[in-house]
C-alpha positions in Angstrom: -1.0 21.0 -3.9 -1.1 18.6 -6.3 -4.1 17.3 -8.4 -2.6 14.1 -9.6 0.5 12.4 -8.8 2.1 8.9 -9.4 4.8 7.2 -7.3 6.0 4.2 -8.0 8.6 1.7 -6.3 10.2 -1.6 -5.8 9.6 -4.1 -2.3 7.1 -2.8 0.1 4.4 -4.3 3.0 0.7 -4.0 4.0 1.4 -4.3 7.4 -1.1 -5.6 10.1 0.4 -4.4 13.5 4.1 -5.3 12.7 3.3 -8.3 10.8 3.5 -8.2 7.1 0.4 -8.9 5.9 1.0 -8.7 2.2 4.6 -7.8 0.8 4.8 -6.7 -2.5 7.5 -6.7 -5.5 6.7 -3.9 -7.0 3.9 -0.8 -6.7 2.4 2.2 -7.9 0.2 5.1 -6.1 -1.9 7.6 -8.0 -3.3 10.5 -6.5 -6.4 11.4 -8.9 -9.1 13.6 -7.7 -7.9 13.5 -4.0 -8.1 10.3 -3.8 -4.9 7.8 -3.1 -5.1 4.2 -4.8 -2.0 1.7 -4.2 -2.3 -1.2 -6.9 1.1 -3.8 -6.4 2.3 -6.6 -7.6 2.4 -9.6 -5.0 5.4 -11.2 -3.6 3.6 -13.2 -0.3 0.3 -13.1 1.2 -1.1 -14.1 4.6 -5.0 -13.7 3.5 -6.3 -14.3 7.2 -3.9 -10.9 8.0 -4.8 -9.1 4.8 -8.7 -9.1 5.8 -7.7 -7.3 9.2 -7.8 -3.8 10.1 -6.1 -1.6 10.5 -3.5 -2.3 7.8 -0.7 -0.1 7.1 1.2 0.2 3.9 4.6 1.0 3.9 7.7 1.5 1.3 11.3 2.5 2.2 12.7 5.9 0.8 15.7 7.7 0.9 14.6 9.8 3.8 13.0 7.0 5.9 9.6 5.5 5.0 6.5 6.2 3.2 3.5 5.1 5.0 -0.4 5.2 4.1 -3.3 3.9 6.3 -5.3 1.5 4.0 -9.1 2.1 4.0 -9.8 -0.6 1.9 -8.1 -3.7 -0.1 -8.7 -6.4 -2.6 -6.2 -8.8 -2.8 -6.3 -10.9 -5.9 -4.0 -14.0 -7.0 -1.3 -11.7 -8.0 -2.2 -8.1 -7.7 -3.4 -5.8 -5.0 -5.4 -3.0 -5.2 -6.2 -0.5 -2.3 -7.8 2.7 -1.2 -5.2 4.4 0.6 -6.2 7.3 3.6 -3.6 10.4 3.5 0.1 10.2 3.8 1.2 9.7 7.3 4.0 12.1 8.6 
């Protein structure tokens, strides 16, 4: 398996249930030393929902969707940084 990997994309969301807590214009996920880290540019945020658990990062891809469970998240004014669990299948 990969030791380091970087994925980039456009529109994506952090979901609380089926509701978008944070919508992103662009995002990057980097895997370094077994840890997945999301960095994204915020389009819209509901700060109440962004503090709830569990959150799920989702982004479209040609075969469907990427999905990762969110372990921790920091929502700034224009950027979000989150620690992600392993990708879901």
